[in-house]
N, CA, C and O atoms as a Tripos MOL2 file, in Angstrom:
@<TRIPOS>MOLECULE
protein
  308   307    77     0     0
PROTEIN
NO_CHARGES

@<TRIPOS>ATOM
      1 N           5.0080  -30.8010  -14.4140 N.3       1 MET1
      2 CA          5.7290  -30.8610  -13.1680 C.3       1 MET1
      3 C           7.2260  -30.6790  -13.3910 C.2       1 MET1
      4 O           7.9180  -30.1510  -12.5210 O.2       1 MET1
      5 N           7.7290  -31.1040  -14.5300 N.am      2 ASP2
      6 CA          9.1560  -30.9560  -14.8230 C.3       2 ASP2
      7 C           9.5420  -29.4840  -14.9260 C.2       2 ASP2
      8 O          10.6250  -29.0900  -14.4920 O.2       2 ASP2
      9 N           8.6700  -28.6870  -15.4920 N.am      3 GLU3
     10 CA          8.9620  -27.2550  -15.6110 C.3       3 GLU3
     11 C           9.0700  -26.6150  -14.2400 C.2       3 GLU3
     12 O           9.9230  -25.7560  -14.0150 O.2       3 GLU3
     13 N           8.2100  -27.0290  -13.3300 N.am      4 PHE4
     14 CA          8.2540  -26.4990  -11.9700 C.3       4 PHE4
     15 C           9.5480  -26.9010  -11.2770 C.2       4 PHE4
     16 O          10.1690  -26.0810  -10.6000 O.2       4 PHE4
     17 N           9.9520  -28.1290  -11.4360 N.am      5 ALA5
     18 CA         11.2010  -28.6120  -10.8320 C.3       5 ALA5
     19 C          12.3930  -27.8650  -11.4220 C.2       5 ALA5
     20 O          13.3330  -27.5300  -10.7020 O.2       5 ALA5
     21 N          12.3590  -27.6040  -12.7170 N.am      6 ALA6
     22 CA         13.4480  -26.8700  -13.3550 C.3       6 ALA6
     23 C          13.5000  -25.4340  -12.8280 C.2       6 ALA6
     24 O          14.5820  -24.9040  -12.5760 O.2       6 ALA6
     25 N          12.3550  -24.8190  -12.6640 N.am      7 LEU7
     26 CA         12.2970  -23.4630  -12.1290 C.3       7 LEU7
     27 C          12.8250  -23.4320  -10.6980 C.2       7 LEU7
     28 O          13.5870  -22.5390  -10.3270 O.2       7 LEU7
     29 N          12.4160  -24.4080   -9.9080 N.am      8 GLU8
     30 CA         12.8820  -24.4940   -8.5270 C.3       8 GLU8
     31 C          14.4030  -24.6300   -8.4820 C.2       8 GLU8
     32 O          15.0650  -23.9940   -7.6630 O.2       8 GLU8
     33 N          14.9380  -25.4430   -9.3450 N.am      9 GLU9
     34 CA         16.3880  -25.6400   -9.4100 C.3       9 GLU9
     35 C          17.1000  -24.3490   -9.7860 C.2       9 GLU9
     36 O          18.1320  -24.0150   -9.2020 O.2       9 GLU9
     37 N          16.5610  -23.6270  -10.7470 N.am     10 ARG10
     38 CA         17.1670  -22.3620  -11.1690 C.3      10 ARG10
     39 C          17.1500  -21.3460  -10.0350 C.2      10 ARG10
     40 O          18.1170  -20.6100   -9.8420 O.2      10 ARG10
     41 N          16.0560  -21.3060   -9.2880 N.am     11 ILE11
     42 CA         15.9650  -20.3680   -8.1640 C.3      11 ILE11
     43 C          16.9780  -20.7320   -7.0920 C.2      11 ILE11
     44 O          17.6500  -19.8570   -6.5470 O.2      11 ILE11
     45 N          17.0900  -22.0140   -6.7880 N.am     12 LEU12
     46 CA         18.0590  -22.4450   -5.7860 C.3      12 LEU12
     47 C          19.4860  -22.1240   -6.2150 C.2      12 LEU12
     48 O          20.2970  -21.7080   -5.3880 O.2      12 LEU12
     49 N          19.8020  -22.3060   -7.4760 N.am     13 ARG13
     50 CA         21.1390  -21.9640   -7.9760 C.3      13 ARG13
     51 C          21.3870  -20.4600   -7.8550 C.2      13 ARG13
     52 O          22.4810  -20.0370   -7.4810 O.2      13 ARG13
     53 N          20.3870  -19.6680   -8.1670 N.am     14 ALA14
     54 CA         20.5380  -18.2170   -8.0670 C.3      14 ALA14
     55 C          20.7620  -17.7900   -6.6170 C.2      14 ALA14
     56 O          21.6020  -16.9320   -6.3440 O.2      14 ALA14
     57 N          20.0190  -18.3810   -5.6950 N.am     15 VAL15
     58 CA         20.1870  -18.0740   -4.2720 C.3      15 VAL15
     59 C          21.5890  -18.4490   -3.8210 C.2      15 VAL15
     60 O          22.2490  -17.6710   -3.1320 O.2      15 VAL15
     61 N          22.0400  -19.6090   -4.1960 N.am     16 ASN16
     62 CA         23.3940  -20.0380   -3.8190 C.3      16 ASN16
     63 C          24.4560  -19.1360   -4.4250 C.2      16 ASN16
     64 O          25.4610  -18.8390   -3.7790 O.2      16 ASN16
     65 N          24.2500  -18.7110   -5.6280 N.am     17 LEU17
     66 CA         25.2010  -17.8210   -6.2830 C.3      17 LEU17
     67 C          25.3030  -16.4980   -5.5330 C.2      17 LEU17
     68 O          26.4000  -15.9820   -5.3160 O.2      17 LEU17
     69 N          24.1650  -15.9560   -5.1410 N.am     18 VAL18
     70 CA         24.1690  -14.7000   -4.3840 C.3      18 VAL18
     71 C          24.8550  -14.8970   -3.0400 C.2      18 VAL18
     72 O          25.6300  -14.0450   -2.6060 O.2      18 VAL18
     73 N          24.5760  -16.0090   -2.3820 N.am     19 LYS19
     74 CA         25.2150  -16.2820   -1.0950 C.3      19 LYS19
     75 C          26.7270  -16.3790   -1.2390 C.2      19 LYS19
     76 O          27.4580  -15.8390   -0.4090 O.2      19 LYS19
     77 N          27.2090  -17.0570   -2.2770 N.am     20 ARG20
     78 CA         28.6440  -17.2340   -2.4790 C.3      20 ARG20
     79 C          29.3210  -15.9310   -2.8800 C.2      20 ARG20
     80 O          30.4840  -15.7130   -2.5400 O.2      20 ARG20
     81 N          28.6270  -15.0790   -3.5830 N.am     21 SER21
     82 CA         29.2480  -13.8450   -4.0530 C.3      21 SER21
     83 C          29.4200  -12.8280   -2.9350 C.2      21 SER21
     84 O          30.1950  -11.8800   -3.0650 O.2      21 SER21
     85 N          28.6980  -13.0230   -1.8380 N.am     22 GLY22
     86 CA         28.8210  -12.0920   -0.7290 C.3      22 GLY22
     87 C          28.0080  -10.8260   -0.9140 C.2      22 GLY22
     88 O          28.0100   -9.9450   -0.0540 O.2      22 GLY22
     89 N          27.3270  -10.7400   -2.0160 N.am     23 MET23
     90 CA         26.4900   -9.5730   -2.2740 C.3      23 MET23
     91 C          25.2160   -9.6680   -1.4470 C.2      23 MET23
     92 O          24.6290  -10.7430   -1.3160 O.2      23 MET23
     93 N          24.7960   -8.5490   -0.8970 N.am     24 PRO24
     94 CA         23.5410   -8.5900   -0.1640 C.3      24 PRO24
     95 C          22.3740   -8.8000   -1.1330 C.2      24 PRO24
     96 O          22.3780   -8.3010   -2.2590 O.2      24 PRO24
     97 N          21.4060   -9.5310   -0.6760 N.am     25 ALA25
     98 CA         20.2090   -9.7450   -1.4970 C.3      25 ALA25
     99 C          19.4580   -8.4250   -1.6220 C.2      25 ALA25
    100 O          19.4670   -7.6150   -0.6950 O.2      25 ALA25
    101 N          18.8160   -8.2070   -2.7480 N.am     26 PRO26
    102 CA         18.0620   -6.9640   -2.9140 C.3      26 PRO26
    103 C          16.9700   -6.8500   -1.8550 C.2      26 PRO26
    104 O          16.3460   -7.8440   -1.4810 O.2      26 PRO26
    105 N          16.7550   -5.6710   -1.3940 N.am     27 ARG27
    106 CA         15.7520   -5.4310   -0.3660 C.3      27 ARG27
    107 C          14.7510   -4.3970   -0.8710 C.2      27 ARG27
    108 O          14.8580   -3.2100   -0.5630 O.2      27 ARG27
    109 N          13.7940   -4.8570   -1.6400 N.am     28 PRO28
    110 CA         12.8420   -3.9000   -2.2190 C.3      28 PRO28
    111 C          12.0160   -3.1830   -1.1690 C.2      28 PRO28
    112 O          11.6180   -2.0360   -1.3740 O.2      28 PRO28
    113 N          11.7510   -3.8390   -0.0460 N.am     29 TRP29
    114 CA         10.9260   -3.1720    0.9720 C.3      29 TRP29
    115 C          11.6860   -2.0310    1.6180 C.2      29 TRP29
    116 O          11.1020   -0.9910    1.9230 O.2      29 TRP29
    117 N          12.9910   -2.2150    1.8320 N.am     30 SER30
    118 CA         13.7600   -1.1250    2.4330 C.3      30 SER30
    119 C          13.8930    0.0280    1.4460 C.2      30 SER30
    120 O          13.8730    1.1940    1.8420 O.2      30 SER30
    121 N          14.0290   -0.2920    0.1700 N.am     31 ARG31
    122 CA         14.0880    0.7710   -0.8380 C.3      31 ARG31
    123 C          12.7630    1.5140   -0.9020 C.2      31 ARG31
    124 O          12.7360    2.7350   -1.0590 O.2      31 ARG31
    125 N          11.6740    0.7840   -0.7810 N.am     32 ALA32
    126 CA         10.3540    1.4160   -0.8040 C.3      32 ALA32
    127 C          10.1700    2.2930    0.4260 C.2      32 ALA32
    128 O           9.6040    3.3820    0.3310 O.2      32 ALA32
    129 N          10.6380    1.8330    1.5660 N.am     33 ALA33
    130 CA         10.5300    2.6230    2.7930 C.3      33 ALA33
    131 C          11.3560    3.8990    2.6790 C.2      33 ALA33
    132 O          10.9200    4.9690    3.1030 O.2      33 ALA33
    133 N          12.5500    3.7810    2.1040 N.am     34 LEU34
    134 CA         13.3950    4.9540    1.9020 C.3      34 LEU34
    135 C          12.7190    5.9500    0.9560 C.2      34 LEU34
    136 O          12.7180    7.1550    1.2070 O.2      34 LEU34
    137 N          12.1500    5.4350   -0.1220 N.am     35 ALA35
    138 CA         11.4520    6.3080   -1.0660 C.3      35 ALA35
    139 C          10.2550    6.9820   -0.3980 C.2      35 ALA35
    140 O           9.9860    8.1570   -0.6460 O.2      35 ALA35
    141 N           9.5390    6.2450    0.4460 N.am     36 ASP36
    142 CA          8.3950    6.8090    1.1490 C.3      36 ASP36
    143 C           8.8380    7.9200    2.0960 C.2      36 ASP36
    144 O           8.1800    8.9550    2.1940 O.2      36 ASP36
    145 N           9.9490    7.7070    2.7910 N.am     37 THR37
    146 CA         10.4790    8.7280    3.6920 C.3      37 THR37
    147 C          10.8560    9.9870    2.9260 C.2      37 THR37
    148 O          10.5330   11.1010    3.3400 O.2      37 THR37
    149 N          11.5390    9.7980    1.8150 N.am     38 LYS38
    150 CA         11.9300   10.9560    1.0030 C.3      38 LYS38
    151 C          10.7080   11.6860    0.4590 C.2      38 LYS38
    152 O          10.6860   12.9150    0.3990 O.2      38 LYS38
    153 N           9.7010   10.9290    0.0670 N.am     39 LEU39
    154 CA          8.4750   11.5420   -0.4370 C.3      39 LEU39
    155 C           7.8040   12.3850    0.6360 C.2      39 LEU39
    156 O           7.3250   13.4830    0.3530 O.2      39 LEU39
    157 N           7.7650   11.8830    1.8590 N.am     40 ARG40
    158 CA          7.1670   12.6490    2.9650 C.3      40 ARG40
    159 C           7.9630   13.9190    3.2450 C.2      40 ARG40
    160 O           7.3820   14.9720    3.5120 O.2      40 ARG40
    161 N           9.2910   13.8250    3.1850 N.am     41 GLU41
    162 CA         10.1240   15.0120    3.3880 C.3      41 GLU41
    163 C           9.8490   16.0440    2.3000 C.2      41 GLU41
    164 O           9.7240   17.2370    2.5790 O.2      41 GLU41
    165 N           9.7570   15.5750    1.0600 N.am     42 GLN42
    166 CA          9.4870   16.4850   -0.0450 C.3      42 GLN42
    167 C           8.1000   17.1160    0.0810 C.2      42 GLN42
    168 O           7.9110   18.2850   -0.2530 O.2      42 GLN42
    169 N           7.1360   16.3360    0.5640 N.am     43 ALA43
    170 CA          5.7840   16.8680    0.7440 C.3      43 ALA43
    171 C           5.7880   17.9770    1.7930 C.2      43 ALA43
    172 O           5.1270   19.0010    1.6200 O.2      43 ALA43
    173 N           6.5280   17.7740    2.8740 N.am     44 ALA44
    174 CA          6.6220   18.7920    3.9170 C.3      44 ALA44
    175 C           7.3000   20.0470    3.3750 C.2      44 ALA44
    176 O           6.8590   21.1630    3.6530 O.2      44 ALA44
    177 N           8.3530   19.8720    2.6140 N.am     45 LEU45
    178 CA          9.0580   21.0020    2.0220 C.3      45 LEU45
    179 C           8.1540   21.7380    1.0350 C.2      45 LEU45
    180 O           8.1420   22.9690    0.9990 O.2      45 LEU45
    181 N           7.4120   21.0000    0.2500 N.am     46 THR46
    182 CA          6.4970   21.6050   -0.7150 C.3      46 THR46
    183 C           5.4400   22.4380   -0.0040 C.2      46 THR46
    184 O           5.1180   23.5440   -0.4390 O.2      46 THR46
    185 N           4.9080   21.9140    1.0770 N.am     47 GLU47
    186 CA          3.9010   22.6560    1.8440 C.3      47 GLU47
    187 C           4.4900   23.9480    2.3990 C.2      47 GLU47
    188 O           3.8560   25.0010    2.3430 O.2      47 GLU47
    189 N           5.7040   23.8620    2.9340 N.am     48 GLN48
    190 CA          6.3680   25.0450    3.4730 C.3      48 GLN48
    191 C           6.5950   26.0820    2.3760 C.2      48 GLN48
    192 O           6.3580   27.2720    2.5870 O.2      48 GLN48
    193 N           7.0510   25.6370    1.2140 N.am     49 LEU49
    194 CA          7.3020   26.5660    0.1100 C.3      49 LEU49
    195 C           6.0070   27.1960   -0.3960 C.2      49 LEU49
    196 O           5.9990   28.3670   -0.7760 O.2      49 LEU49
    197 N           4.9190   26.4390   -0.4060 N.am     50 GLN50
    198 CA          3.6390   26.9970   -0.8190 C.3      50 GLN50
    199 C           3.1910   28.0970    0.1390 C.2      50 GLN50
    200 O           2.6470   29.1150   -0.2900 O.2      50 GLN50
    201 N           3.4200   27.8930    1.4340 N.am     51 LYS51
    202 CA          3.0730   28.9260    2.4180 C.3      51 LYS51
    203 C           3.9150   30.1770    2.2040 C.2      51 LYS51
    204 O           3.4040   31.2950    2.2730 O.2      51 LYS51
    205 N           5.2070   29.9880    1.9430 N.am     52 GLU52
    206 CA          6.0900   31.1280    1.7000 C.3      52 GLU52
    207 C           5.6560   31.9040    0.4610 C.2      52 GLU52
    208 O           5.6390   33.1350    0.4740 O.2      52 GLU52
    209 N           5.3090   31.2000   -0.5980 N.am     53 VAL53
    210 CA          4.8620   31.8570   -1.8260 C.3      53 VAL53
    211 C           3.5800   32.6490   -1.5500 C.2      53 VAL53
    212 O           3.4280   33.7770   -2.0190 O.2      53 VAL53
    213 N           2.6790   32.0610   -0.8000 N.am     54 SER54
    214 CA          1.4300   32.7430   -0.4620 C.3      54 SER54
    215 C           1.7070   34.0150    0.3320 C.2      54 SER54
    216 O           1.1040   35.0580    0.0770 O.2      54 SER54
    217 N           2.6200   33.9240    1.2910 N.am     55 THR55
    218 CA          2.9960   35.0960    2.0970 C.3      55 THR55
    219 C           3.6210   36.1770    1.2230 C.2      55 THR55
    220 O           3.3130   37.3590    1.3710 O.2      55 THR55
    221 N           4.4950   35.7690    0.3170 N.am     56 MET56
    222 CA          5.1600   36.7410   -0.5570 C.3      56 MET56
    223 C           4.1700   37.4050   -1.5050 C.2      56 MET56
    224 O           4.2930   38.5950   -1.7950 O.2      56 MET56
    225 N           3.2030   36.6570   -1.9850 N.am     57 ARG57
    226 CA          2.1860   37.2490   -2.8560 C.3      57 ARG57
    227 C           1.3600   38.2810   -2.0890 C.2      57 ARG57
    228 O           1.0380   39.3430   -2.6210 O.2      57 ARG57
    229 N           1.0230   37.9690   -0.8560 N.am     58 ALA58
    230 CA          0.2570   38.9170   -0.0410 C.3      58 ALA58
    231 C           1.0780   40.1830    0.1910 C.2      58 ALA58
    232 O           0.5520   41.2930    0.1060 O.2      58 ALA58
    233 N           2.3710   40.0140    0.4840 N.am     59 GLU59
    234 CA          3.2500   41.1750    0.6680 C.3      59 GLU59
    235 C           3.3460   41.9870   -0.6160 C.2      59 GLU59
    236 O           3.3100   43.2170   -0.5750 O.2      59 GLU59
    237 N           3.4680   41.3160   -1.7450 N.am     60 ARG60
    238 CA          3.5480   41.9980   -3.0370 C.3      60 ARG60
    239 C           2.2880   42.8200   -3.2880 C.2      60 ARG60
    240 O           2.3680   43.9620   -3.7410 O.2      60 ARG60
    241 N           1.1310   42.2430   -2.9970 N.am     61 ASP61
    242 CA         -0.1200   42.9670   -3.1950 C.3      61 ASP61
    243 C          -0.2000   44.1920   -2.2870 C.2      61 ASP61
    244 O          -0.6890   45.2480   -2.6870 O.2      61 ASP61
    245 N           0.2900   44.0310   -1.0590 N.am     62 HIS62
    246 CA          0.2890   45.1520   -0.1200 C.3      62 HIS62
    247 C           1.1980   46.2780   -0.6250 C.2      62 HIS62
    248 O           0.8190   47.4490   -0.5890 O.2      62 HIS62
    249 N           2.3790   45.9240   -1.0900 N.am     63 VAL63
    250 CA          3.3200   46.9230   -1.6170 C.3      63 VAL63
    251 C           2.7240   47.5870   -2.8610 C.2      63 VAL63
    252 O           2.8430   48.8000   -3.0330 O.2      63 VAL63
    253 N           2.0890   46.8040   -3.7190 N.am     64 ARG64
    254 CA          1.4720   47.3620   -4.9190 C.3      64 ARG64
    255 C           0.4090   48.3960   -4.5570 C.2      64 ARG64
    256 O           0.3320   49.4520   -5.1860 O.2      64 ARG64
    257 N          -0.4010   48.1030   -3.5600 N.am     65 GLN65
    258 CA         -1.4390   49.0430   -3.1360 C.3      65 GLN65
    259 C          -0.8280   50.3290   -2.5990 C.2      65 GLN65
    260 O          -1.3250   51.4190   -2.8820 O.2      65 GLN65
    261 N           0.2480   50.2090   -1.8240 N.am     66 ARG66
    262 CA          0.9070   51.4100   -1.2860 C.3      66 ARG66
    263 C           1.4930   52.2550   -2.4090 C.2      66 ARG66
    264 O           1.3860   53.4820   -2.3960 O.2      66 ARG66
    265 N           2.1170   51.5890   -3.3850 N.am     67 VAL67
    266 CA          2.7010   52.3260   -4.5120 C.3      67 VAL67
    267 C           1.5990   53.0040   -5.3220 C.2      67 VAL67
    268 O           1.7600   54.1480   -5.7470 O.2      67 VAL67
    269 N           0.4920   52.3160   -5.5360 N.am     68 GLU68
    270 CA         -0.6170   52.9260   -6.2770 C.3      68 GLU68
    271 C          -1.1650   54.1390   -5.5500 C.2      68 GLU68
    272 O          -1.5130   55.1340   -6.1870 O.2      68 GLU68
    273 N          -1.2510   54.0770   -4.2080 N.am     69 ARG69
    274 CA         -1.7050   55.2430   -3.4390 C.3      69 ARG69
    275 C          -0.7290   56.3990   -3.5780 C.2      69 ARG69
    276 O          -1.1430   57.5470   -3.7420 O.2      69 ARG69
    277 N           0.5720   56.1040   -3.5140 N.am     70 LEU70
    278 CA          1.5770   57.1590   -3.6680 C.3      70 LEU70
    279 C           1.5070   57.7890   -5.0640 C.2      70 LEU70
    280 O           1.6130   59.0070   -5.2080 O.2      70 LEU70
    281 N           1.3280   56.9490   -6.0900 N.am     71 LEU71
    282 CA          1.2290   57.4840   -7.4450 C.3      71 LEU71
    283 C          -0.0350   58.3330   -7.6050 C.2      71 LEU71
    284 O          -0.0310   59.3470   -8.3030 O.2      71 LEU71
    285 N          -1.0890   57.9100   -6.9610 N.am     72 ALA72
    286 CA         -2.3330   58.6930   -7.0340 C.3      72 ALA72
    287 C          -2.1370   60.0440   -6.3590 C.2      72 ALA72
    288 O          -2.6520   61.0500   -6.8480 O.2      72 ALA72
    289 N          -1.4130   60.0920   -5.2590 N.am     73 GLN73
    290 CA         -1.1470   61.3570   -4.5880 C.3      73 GLN73
    291 C          -0.2610   62.2530   -5.4490 C.2      73 GLN73
    292 O          -0.4510   63.4680   -5.4960 O.2      73 GLN73
    293 N           0.7210   61.6350   -6.1380 N.am     74 LEU74
    294 CA          1.5810   62.4170   -7.0280 C.3      74 LEU74
    295 C           0.7760   62.9740   -8.2010 C.2      74 LEU74
    296 O           0.9880   64.1130   -8.6180 O.2      74 LEU74
    297 N          -0.1340   62.1820   -8.7240 N.am     75 ASP75
    298 CA         -0.9900   62.6480   -9.8290 C.3      75 ASP75
    299 C          -1.8710   63.8080   -9.3800 C.2      75 ASP75
    300 O          -2.1760   64.7110  -10.1590 O.2      75 ASP75
    301 N          -2.2740   63.7690   -8.1130 N.am     76 ALA76
    302 CA         -3.1380   64.8150   -7.6060 C.3      76 ALA76
    303 C          -2.3960   66.1470   -7.4850 C.2      76 ALA76
    304 O          -3.0220   67.2070   -7.5020 O.2      76 ALA76
    305 N          -1.0940   66.1010   -7.3660 N.am     77 LEU77
    306 CA         -0.3120   67.3400   -7.2740 C.3      77 LEU77
    307 C          -0.2550   67.9800   -8.6320 C.2      77 LEU77
    308 O           0.3540   69.0380   -8.7900 O.2      77 LEU77
@<TRIPOS>BOND
     1     1     2 1
     2     2     3 1
     3     3     4 2
     4     3     5 am
     5     5     6 1
     6     6     7 1
     7     7     8 2
     8     7     9 am
     9     9    10 1
    10    10    11 1
    11    11    12 2
    12    11    13 am
    13    13    14 1
    14    14    15 1
    15    15    16 2
    16    15    17 am
    17    17    18 1
    18    18    19 1
    19    19    20 2
    20    19    21 am
    21    21    22 1
    22    22    23 1
    23    23    24 2
    24    23    25 am
    25    25    26 1
    26    26    27 1
    27    27    28 2
    28    27    29 am
    29    29    30 1
    30    30    31 1
    31    31    32 2
    32    31    33 am
    33    33    34 1
    34    34    35 1
    35    35    36 2
    36    35    37 am
    37    37    38 1
    38    38    39 1
    39    39    40 2
    40    39    41 am
    41    41    42 1
    42    42    43 1
    43    43    44 2
    44    43    45 am
    45    45    46 1
    46    46    47 1
    47    47    48 2
    48    47    49 am
    49    49    50 1
    50    50    51 1
    51    51    52 2
    52    51    53 am
    53    53    54 1
    54    54    55 1
    55    55    56 2
    56    55    57 am
    57    57    58 1
    58    58    59 1
    59    59    60 2
    60    59    61 am
    61    61    62 1
    62    62    63 1
    63    63    64 2
    64    63    65 am
    65    65    66 1
    66    66    67 1
    67    67    68 2
    68    67    69 am
    69    69    70 1
    70    70    71 1
    71    71    72 2
    72    71    73 am
    73    73    74 1
    74    74    75 1
    75    75    76 2
    76    75    77 am
    77    77    78 1
    78    78    79 1
    79    79    80 2
    80    79    81 am
    81    81    82 1
    82    82    83 1
    83    83    84 2
    84    83    85 am
    85    85    86 1
    86    86    87 1
    87    87    88 2
    88    87    89 am
    89    89    90 1
    90    90    91 1
    91    91    92 2
    92    91    93 am
    93    93    94 1
    94    94    95 1
    95    95    96 2
    96    95    97 am
    97    97    98 1
    98    98    99 1
    99    99   100 2
   100    99   101 am
   101   101   102 1
   102   102   103 1
   103   103   104 2
   104   103   105 am
   105   105   106 1
   106   106   107 1
   107   107   108 2
   108   107   109 am
   109   109   110 1
   110   110   111 1
   111   111   112 2
   112   111   113 am
   113   113   114 1
   114   114   115 1
   115   115   116 2
   116   115   117 am
   117   117   118 1
   118   118   119 1
   119   119   120 2
   120   119   121 am
   121   121   122 1
   122   122   123 1
   123   123   124 2
   124   123   125 am
   125   125   126 1
   126   126   127 1
   127   127   128 2
   128   127   129 am
   129   129   130 1
   130   130   131 1
   131   131   132 2
   132   131   133 am
   133   133   134 1
   134   134   135 1
   135   135   136 2
   136   135   137 am
   137   137   138 1
   138   138   139 1
   139   139   140 2
   140   139   141 am
   141   141   142 1
   142   142   143 1
   143   143   144 2
   144   143   145 am
   145   145   146 1
   146   146   147 1
   147   147   148 2
   148   147   149 am
   149   149   150 1
   150   150   151 1
   151   151   152 2
   152   151   153 am
   153   153   154 1
   154   154   155 1
   155   155   156 2
   156   155   157 am
   157   157   158 1
   158   158   159 1
   159   159   160 2
   160   159   161 am
   161   161   162 1
   162   162   163 1
   163   163   164 2
   164   163   165 am
   165   165   166 1
   166   166   167 1
   167   167   168 2
   168   167   169 am
   169   169   170 1
   170   170   171 1
   171   171   172 2
   172   171   173 am
   173   173   174 1
   174   174   175 1
   175   175   176 2
   176   175   177 am
   177   177   178 1
   178   178   179 1
   179   179   180 2
   180   179   181 am
   181   181   182 1
   182   182   183 1
   183   183   184 2
   184   183   185 am
   185   185   186 1
   186   186   187 1
   187   187   188 2
   188   187   189 am
   189   189   190 1
   190   190   191 1
   191   191   192 2
   192   191   193 am
   193   193   194 1
   194   194   195 1
   195   195   196 2
   196   195   197 am
   197   197   198 1
   198   198   199 1
   199   199   200 2
   200   199   201 am
   201   201   202 1
   202   202   203 1
   203   203   204 2
   204   203   205 am
   205   205   206 1
   206   206   207 1
   207   207   208 2
   208   207   209 am
   209   209   210 1
   210   210   211 1
   211   211   212 2
   212   211   213 am
   213   213   214 1
   214   214   215 1
   215   215   216 2
   216   215   217 am
   217   217   218 1
   218   218   219 1
   219   219   220 2
   220   219   221 am
   221   221   222 1
   222   222   223 1
   223   223   224 2
   224   223   225 am
   225   225   226 1
   226   226   227 1
   227   227   228 2
   228   227   229 am
   229   229   230 1
   230   230   231 1
   231   231   232 2
   232   231   233 am
   233   233   234 1
   234   234   235 1
   235   235   236 2
   236   235   237 am
   237   237   238 1
   238   238   239 1
   239   239   240 2
   240   239   241 am
   241   241   242 1
   242   242   243 1
   243   243   244 2
   244   243   245 am
   245   245   246 1
   246   246   247 1
   247   247   248 2
   248   247   249 am
   249   249   250 1
   250   250   251 1
   251   251   252 2
   252   251   253 am
   253   253   254 1
   254   254   255 1
   255   255   256 2
   256   255   257 am
   257   257   258 1
   258   258   259 1
   259   259   260 2
   260   259   261 am
   261   261   262 1
   262   262   263 1
   263   263   264 2
   264   263   265 am
   265   265   266 1
   266   266   267 1
   267   267   268 2
   268   267   269 am
   269   269   270 1
   270   270   271 1
   271   271   272 2
   272   271   273 am
   273   273   274 1
   274   274   275 1
   275   275   276 2
   276   275   277 am
   277   277   278 1
   278   278   279 1
   279   279   280 2
   280   279   281 am
   281   281   282 1
   282   282   283 1
   283   283   284 2
   284   283   285 am
   285   285   286 1
   286   286   287 1
   287   287   288 2
   288   287   289 am
   289   289   290 1
   290   290   291 1
   291   291   292 2
   292   291   293 am
   293   293   294 1
   294   294   295 1
   295   295   296 2
   296   295   297 am
   297   297   298 1
   298   298   299 1
   299   299   300 2
   300   299   301 am
   301   301   302 1
   302   302   303 1
   303   303   304 2
   304   303   305 am
   305   305   306 1
   306   306   307 1
   307   307   308 2
@<TRIPOS>SUBSTRUCTURE
     1 MET1         2 RESIDUE 1 A MET
     2 ASP2         6 RESIDUE 1 A ASP
     3 GLU3        10 RESIDUE 1 A GLU
     4 PHE4        14 RESIDUE 1 A PHE
     5 ALA5        18 RESIDUE 1 A ALA
     6 ALA6        22 RESIDUE 1 A ALA
     7 LEU7        26 RESIDUE 1 A LEU
     8 GLU8        30 RESIDUE 1 A GLU
     9 GLU9        34 RESIDUE 1 A GLU
    10 ARG10       38 RESIDUE 1 A ARG
    11 ILE11       42 RESIDUE 1 A ILE
    12 LEU12       46 RESIDUE 1 A LEU
    13 ARG13       50 RESIDUE 1 A ARG
    14 ALA14       54 RESIDUE 1 A ALA
    15 VAL15       58 RESIDUE 1 A VAL
    16 ASN16       62 RESIDUE 1 A ASN
    17 LEU17       66 RESIDUE 1 A LEU
    18 VAL18       70 RESIDUE 1 A VAL
    19 LYS19       74 RESIDUE 1 A LYS
    20 ARG20       78 RESIDUE 1 A ARG
    21 SER21       82 RESIDUE 1 A SER
    22 GLY22       86 RESIDUE 1 A GLY
    23 MET23       90 RESIDUE 1 A MET
    24 PRO24       94 RESIDUE 1 A PRO
    25 ALA25       98 RESIDUE 1 A ALA
    26 PRO26      102 RESIDUE 1 A PRO
    27 ARG27      106 RESIDUE 1 A ARG
    28 PRO28      110 RESIDUE 1 A PRO
    29 TRP29      114 RESIDUE 1 A TRP
    30 SER30      118 RESIDUE 1 A SER
    31 ARG31      122 RESIDUE 1 A ARG
    32 ALA32      126 RESIDUE 1 A ALA
    33 ALA33      130 RESIDUE 1 A ALA
    34 LEU34      134 RESIDUE 1 A LEU
    35 ALA35      138 RESIDUE 1 A ALA
    36 ASP36      142 RESIDUE 1 A ASP
    37 THR37      146 RESIDUE 1 A THR
    38 LYS38      150 RESIDUE 1 A LYS
    39 LEU39      154 RESIDUE 1 A LEU
    40 ARG40      158 RESIDUE 1 A ARG
    41 GLU41      162 RESIDUE 1 A GLU
    42 GLN42      166 RESIDUE 1 A GLN
    43 ALA43      170 RESIDUE 1 A ALA
    44 ALA44      174 RESIDUE 1 A ALA
    45 LEU45      178 RESIDUE 1 A LEU
    46 THR46      182 RESIDUE 1 A THR
    47 GLU47      186 RESIDUE 1 A GLU
    48 GLN48      190 RESIDUE 1 A GLN
    49 LEU49      194 RESIDUE 1 A LEU
    50 GLN50      198 RESIDUE 1 A GLN
    51 LYS51      202 RESIDUE 1 A LYS
    52 GLU52      206 RESIDUE 1 A GLU
    53 VAL53      210 RESIDUE 1 A VAL
    54 SER54      214 RESIDUE 1 A SER
    55 THR55      218 RESIDUE 1 A THR
    56 MET56      222 RESIDUE 1 A MET
    57 ARG57      226 RESIDUE 1 A ARG
    58 ALA58      230 RESIDUE 1 A ALA
    59 GLU59      234 RESIDUE 1 A GLU
    60 ARG60      238 RESIDUE 1 A ARG
    61 ASP61      242 RESIDUE 1 A ASP
    62 HIS62      246 RESIDUE 1 A HIS
    63 VAL63      250 RESIDUE 1 A VAL
    64 ARG64      254 RESIDUE 1 A ARG
    65 GLN65      258 RESIDUE 1 A GLN
    66 ARG66      262 RESIDUE 1 A ARG
    67 VAL67      266 RESIDUE 1 A VAL
    68 GLU68      270 RESIDUE 1 A GLU
    69 ARG69      274 RESIDUE 1 A ARG
    70 LEU70      278 RESIDUE 1 A LEU
    71 LEU71      282 RESIDUE 1 A LEU
    72 ALA72      286 RESIDUE 1 A ALA
    73 GLN73      290 RESIDUE 1 A GLN
    74 LEU74      294 RESIDUE 1 A LEU
    75 ASP75      298 RESIDUE 1 A ASP
    76 ALA76      302 RESIDUE 1 A ALA
    77 LEU77      306 RESIDUE 1 A LEU
């Protein structure tokens, strides 16, 4: 029981010290919420970039096919 009382005393001293210093107490939940928000933004951006890459690959394939047809016509001459 003495160890528990000593721990309680240390916690109370730490709380009082933070109060006297004027420093805001750490807010892990707000930091977690901020990280979650940023993660969602990054996920949306990642999805958008994946769509753009897919579109560009399709365009590249289309251009490649047109160039191959033109080269085939030149070879035929």
